[in-house]
C-alpha positions as CSV (number, residue, x, y, z in Angstrom):
1,M,0.0,0.0,0.0
2,K,2.8,2.3,0.9
3,K,4.5,1.6,-2.4
4,K,1.3,2.5,-4.3
5,M,1.1,5.8,-2.4
6,N,4.6,6.6,-3.3
7,Y,4.0,5.8,-6.9
8,L,0.9,8.0,-7.1
9,L,2.8,10.8,-5.4
10,F,5.6,10.4,-8.0
11,L,3.1,10.7,-10.8
12,L,1.5,13.8,-9.4
13,M,4.9,15.5,-9.1
14,T,5.8,14.5,-12.6
15,I,2.5,15.9,-14.0
16,F,3.1,19.1,-12.0
17,M,6.6,19.6,-13.3
18,V,5.4,19.0,-16.9
19,G,2.7,21.6,-16.5
20,C,5.2,24.2,-15.3
21,T,7.4,23.6,-18.2
22,D,4.5,24.1,-20.7
23,V,3.7,27.4,-19.0
24,E,7.3,28.6,-19.3
25,D,7.4,27.6,-23.0
26,V,4.2,29.5,-23.7
27,S,5.6,32.5,-21.9
28,N,8.8,32.3,-23.9
29,T,6.8,32.1,-27.1
30,D,4.8,35.1,-26.1
31,V,8.0,37.1,-25.5
32,K,9.4,36.2,-28.9
33,T,6.1,37.2,-30.5
34,D,6.2,40.6,-28.8
35,S,9.8,41.0,-30.0
36,Q,8.9,40.2,-33.5
37,E,6.0,42.7,-33.4
38,E,8.5,45.4,-32.2
39,V,10.9,44.5,-35.1
40,T,8.0,44.6,-37.5
41,T,6.8,47.9,-36.2
42,E,10.3,49.4,-36.5
43,N,10.7,48.1,-40.0
44,T,7.4,49.7,-40.9
45,I,8.5,53.0,-39.6
46,E,11.8,52.8,-41.5
47,N,10.0,51.9,-44.6
48,S,7.6,54.8,-44.1
49,E,10.6,57.1,-43.8
50,T,12.2,55.7,-46.9
51,E,9.0,56.1,-48.8
52,E,8.8,59.8,-47.8
53,T,12.2,60.5,-49.5
54,I,11.3,58.8,-52.8
55,P,9.3,61.8,-54.2
56,T,12.3,64.1,-53.8
57,T,14.4,61.8,-56.0
58,V,11.6,61.5,-58.5
59,E,11.2,65.2,-58.8
60,E,14.8,66.0,-59.8
61,P,14.3,65.2,-63.5
62,V,11.2,67.4,-63.5
63,E,13.3,70.3,-62.3
64,E,15.9,69.8,-65.0
65,E,13.2,69.6,-67.6
66,A,11.8,72.9,-66.4
67,Q,15.2,74.5,-66.7
68,T,15.6,73.6,-70.4
69,Q,12.1,74.7,-71.2
70,P,13.1,78.4,-72.0
71,N,15.5,77.1,-74.7
72,T,12.8,75.0,-76.2
73,E,10.6,78.1,-76.5
74,L,13.5,80.2,-77.8
75,F,14.3,77.7,-80.5
76,A,10.7,77.2,-81.6
77,G,10.6,77.2,-85.4
78,Y,14.3,76.6,-85.7
79,K,16.3,73.4,-86.1
80,L,19.2,73.1,-83.7
81,I,22.3,71.9,-85.5
82,E,26.0,71.7,-84.6
83,V,28.7,73.2,-86.8
84,D,32.5,73.1,-86.1
85,G,33.8,76.4,-84.9
86,G,36.5,76.4,-87.5
87,D,34.4,75.3,-90.5
88,L,35.5,77.5,-93.4
89,S,32.5,76.8,-95.6
90,G,30.4,79.9,-96.3
91,Y,27.2,77.9,-96.5
92,R,24.4,78.5,-94.0
93,E,21.4,76.3,-93.6
94,A,18.0,78.1,-93.5
95,N,15.9,78.4,-90.3
96,V,18.5,76.9,-88.0
97,V,20.1,77.9,-84.7
98,V,23.8,77.2,-84.0
99,N,25.9,77.7,-80.9
100,I,28.8,80.0,-82.0
101,G,30.4,80.3,-78.5
102,F,33.9,78.8,-78.1
103,G,34.2,76.1,-75.5
104,E,31.4,76.1,-72.9
105,R,30.0,79.4,-73.9
106,D,26.4,79.6,-75.2
107,Y,26.1,82.1,-78.0
108,W,23.1,81.4,-80.3
109,A,23.0,82.4,-83.9
110,F,19.8,82.2,-86.0
111,T,19.2,82.2,-89.7
112,N,16.1,83.1,-91.7
113,E,14.4,81.2,-94.5
114,H,17.0,82.5,-96.9
115,G,20.0,81.3,-94.9
116,Q,20.9,84.8,-93.9
117,L,22.3,85.3,-90.4
118,V,19.8,87.6,-88.8
119,R,20.2,87.4,-85.0
120,V,22.8,86.5,-82.4
121,I,22.1,86.4,-78.7
122,A,24.0,85.6,-75.5
123,D,23.0,85.9,-71.9
124,E,26.6,86.6,-71.0
125,I,29.7,87.5,-73.1
126,I,32.7,85.8,-71.6
127,L,36.1,87.2,-72.8
128,Q,38.7,85.0,-74.4
129,D,41.1,83.4,-71.9
130,D,44.4,83.0,-73.6
131,S,46.0,81.5,-70.5
132,N,43.6,78.5,-70.4
133,E,42.3,78.3,-74.0
134,P,44.0,77.2,-77.2
135,V,44.6,80.6,-78.6
136,L,47.0,81.1,-81.6
137,S,49.8,83.7,-81.6
138,T,47.5,85.9,-83.7
139,G,45.0,86.1,-80.8
140,R,42.5,83.9,-82.6
141,Y,41.1,80.5,-82.0
142,Y,41.3,79.5,-85.7
143,S,43.8,80.4,-88.4
144,D,41.0,81.6,-90.8
145,E,37.4,82.6,-91.1
146,A,34.4,81.2,-93.0
147,K,34.2,82.3,-96.7
148,V,30.7,83.7,-96.7
149,P,29.8,85.0,-100.1
150,G,30.9,88.6,-100.4
151,V,34.1,88.4,-98.3
152,E,36.1,88.0,-101.5
153,S,35.6,91.7,-102.1
154,K,38.8,93.8,-101.3
155,D,36.6,96.3,-99.3
156,L,34.9,93.7,-97.1
157,D,36.3,91.8,-94.1
158,E,35.3,88.4,-92.8
159,G,33.7,90.2,-89.9
160,H,32.8,88.4,-86.6
161,V,29.5,89.2,-85.1
162,I,31.1,88.2,-81.8
163,A,34.8,88.6,-82.0
164,D,37.4,86.0,-81.0
165,S,38.4,88.2,-78.1
166,L,34.8,88.0,-76.9
167,G,34.7,84.2,-77.2
168,G,33.2,83.8,-80.7
169,V,34.1,81.1,-83.3
170,S,34.8,81.5,-87.0
171,N,32.2,79.5,-88.9
172,A,29.6,81.0,-91.2
173,Y,27.1,81.5,-88.4
174,N,29.3,84.1,-86.8
175,I,30.8,85.8,-89.9
176,T,29.3,88.4,-92.2
177,P,31.0,90.4,-95.0
178,Q,31.7,93.7,-93.2
179,E,33.2,96.9,-94.6
180,S,36.9,96.8,-93.7
181,T,37.2,100.2,-92.0
182,L,34.0,99.7,-90.0
183,N,35.3,96.3,-88.8
184,R,38.8,97.4,-87.9
185,H,38.4,101.0,-86.8
186,G,34.7,101.9,-86.8
187,D,31.7,101.3,-84.7
188,Q,32.2,97.5,-84.7
189,A,35.7,97.9,-83.4
190,Y,34.6,100.4,-80.7
191,M,31.8,98.1,-79.6
192,E,34.2,95.1,-79.2
193,D,36.7,97.3,-77.4
194,A,34.1,98.6,-74.9
195,I,33.0,95.1,-74.0
196,R,36.6,94.0,-73.5
197,K,37.4,97.0,-71.3
198,A,34.3,96.3,-69.2
199,G,35.3,92.7,-68.7
200,G,32.4,91.3,-70.6
201,A,28.7,92.0,-71.1
202,T,25.2,90.6,-70.5
203,N,21.9,90.5,-72.4
204,F,23.8,90.7,-75.7
205,E,21.8,90.8,-78.9
206,A,22.8,91.5,-82.5
207,I,20.1,92.2,-85.2
208,I,21.5,92.0,-88.7
209,T,19.6,93.5,-91.7
210,Y,20.0,92.9,-95.4
211,P,19.0,95.0,-98.4
212,N,17.3,92.0,-100.1
213,T,16.9,88.2,-99.7
214,Q,19.5,87.2,-102.2
215,T,22.7,88.7,-100.7
216,Q,24.7,87.7,-97.6
217,I,26.2,91.2,-97.2
218,P,24.3,93.1,-94.5
219,S,23.1,96.6,-94.9
220,S,23.1,97.5,-91.1
221,Y,23.7,96.1,-87.6
222,K,22.0,96.8,-84.3
223,Y,23.8,95.7,-81.1
224,T,22.1,95.8,-77.7
225,Y,24.1,94.8,-74.6
226,T,24.6,95.7,-70.9
227,I,28.0,96.7,-69.5
228,K,28.6,97.9,-65.9
229,G,24.8,98.0,-65.4
230,N,24.3,100.3,-68.4
231,K,22.3,99.3,-71.4
232,V,24.0,100.2,-74.7
233,V,22.4,100.3,-78.1
234,D,24.6,100.6,-81.1
235,T,23.1,101.0,-84.6
236,F,25.3,101.5,-87.7
237,D,25.3,100.9,-91.4
238,N,27.7,98.5,-93.1
239,V,29.6,101.3,-94.8
240,N,33.0,103.1,-94.6
241,P,32.6,105.6,-91.7
242,D,35.5,107.7,-92.9
243,K,33.7,108.3,-96.2
244,V,30.5,109.1,-94.4
245,N,32.3,111.6,-92.2
246,E,34.0,113.1,-95.2
247,S,30.7,113.5,-97.1
248,L,29.4,115.3,-94.0
249,G,32.4,117.6,-93.8
250,L,33.4,116.2,-90.5
251,T,37.0,115.1,-91.3
252,G,38.7,118.5,-91.3
253,S,38.9,121.3,-88.9
254,K,36.8,124.4,-89.3
255,P,38.5,127.6,-88.2
256,S,36.3,130.1,-86.5
257,N,35.8,133.6,-88.1
258,S,34.2,135.1,-85.0
259,T,35.9,137.9,-83.2
260,G,35.7,138.4,-79.5
261,S,34.4,142.0,-78.8
262,N,36.4,142.3,-75.6
263,S,39.8,140.9,-76.6
264,G,39.9,141.8,-80.2
265,S,41.3,138.4,-81.1
266,N,39.8,135.3,-82.6
267,T,38.0,133.3,-79.9
268,N,35.9,130.2,-79.6
269,T,34.6,128.7,-76.4
270,N,34.8,125.2,-78.0
271,T,38.5,125.1,-78.7
272,N,40.1,121.8,-77.8
273,T,43.7,120.6,-77.8
274,N,43.8,117.1,-79.2
275,T,46.3,114.3,-78.4
276,T,48.7,115.5,-81.1
277,G,49.0,119.0,-79.4
278,S,47.3,120.9,-82.2
279,T,44.5,123.3,-81.6
280,T,41.2,122.8,-83.4
281,N,38.1,125.0,-83.3
282,H,34.6,123.5,-83.3
283,D,31.1,124.9,-83.2
284,I,28.9,123.0,-80.7
285,S,25.8,124.4,-82.2
286,S,26.2,122.1,-85.2
287,V,25.8,119.1,-82.8
288,D,23.7,120.5,-80.0
289,T,20.5,120.5,-82.0
290,N,18.2,121.6,-79.1
291,G,20.6,124.3,-77.9
292,N,20.7,123.3,-74.3
293,G,24.5,123.2,-74.1
294,Q,24.7,119.5,-73.7
295,V,25.3,116.9,-76.4
296,T,23.6,113.5,-76.2
297,I,24.9,110.3,-77.8
298,K,22.0,110.5,-80.3
299,E,22.9,114.0,-81.3
300,A,26.6,113.1,-81.6
301,K,25.8,110.1,-83.8
302,A,23.4,112.2,-85.9
303,A,26.2,114.6,-86.5
304,G,28.4,111.7,-87.8
305,Y,30.6,111.2,-84.8
306,K,31.7,107.6,-84.0
307,M,31.2,106.2,-80.5
308,P,32.6,106.1,-77.9
309,I,33.5,109.8,-77.4
310,T,36.7,109.6,-75.3
311,R,38.1,112.1,-72.8
312,D,40.5,113.7,-75.3
313,H,37.6,114.4,-77.8
314,W,36.4,118.0,-78.1
315,L,32.8,116.9,-77.5
316,Y,33.5,115.1,-74.3
317,P,33.1,118.1,-71.9
318,Y,29.6,118.6,-73.3
319,M,28.5,115.0,-72.7
320,D,27.4,112.9,-69.7
321,D,30.0,110.4,-68.7
322,R,27.9,108.7,-66.0
323,D,30.4,106.0,-65.0
324,N,33.3,108.5,-65.2
325,D,35.5,106.0,-67.2
326,G,36.6,108.6,-69.7
327,M,34.2,107.3,-72.4
328,V,30.7,108.2,-73.5
329,G,28.6,105.9,-75.7
330,E,30.8,102.8,-75.1
């Protein structure tokens, strides 16, 4: 009997121990489940944060596309083509736009339906950098310029719309047959020199006009650009300025015949000593059309004087040099 009791007691203890073990297993299982839930929750949060950054990455191409949109509108109606900067061919394709800026510059040239170069624009004119760019000993990027029809004339140069010194190339989309004196010593040369001295320019635009649709020789040019915060507009014909001045009687000095009532000697309040040391008499009334004692750029140009008017010119004291750089109309 005693053995049976011991046996029953042993069975009860065994059952009790097994029951405790099951409870511990269940408890451990619950703990693992809670841990897994925490991990899952953390992963969900991390994934949520990752998903929030995705739109930023997706929007980048949209921003780039928006930046190129202005060019698309600017080039509407034109075919964008590439032409080597040193291409000597004088041929131009009709209704195209070509980048005529050397290196990384963006200078855009446009042709009309007749293949005439009619417009050149640049947001910024960046001067030639002969220390970092492949510039020849002549100061040019290329040894020659495009042979646009008309440049074979002895009176016409292969004139750059945007000069080498201002970062322009030498193909037909930047070259027009230009009167030699105008190109080398006239308004074209003055314009280029003014931009160089200013260290560049912004909002540059050249409008080129022709007498008919068959020729590639322009009749006139209009340049608009900004230097040192000042907007400049230069308009001039494709002619020899010296001959124009001669025809207007502006190439020689005109001695004054007036006699000063007080001194009894020949006097003229507009006498100027030029850089050669000679004295020349001038009558400002022939230029100052409104008689206010001041000469505007428009008045000076109408009288046949080339811009800019420099400090040593007799007209300079009567003009407004706003930036006080010794030049008016640059």
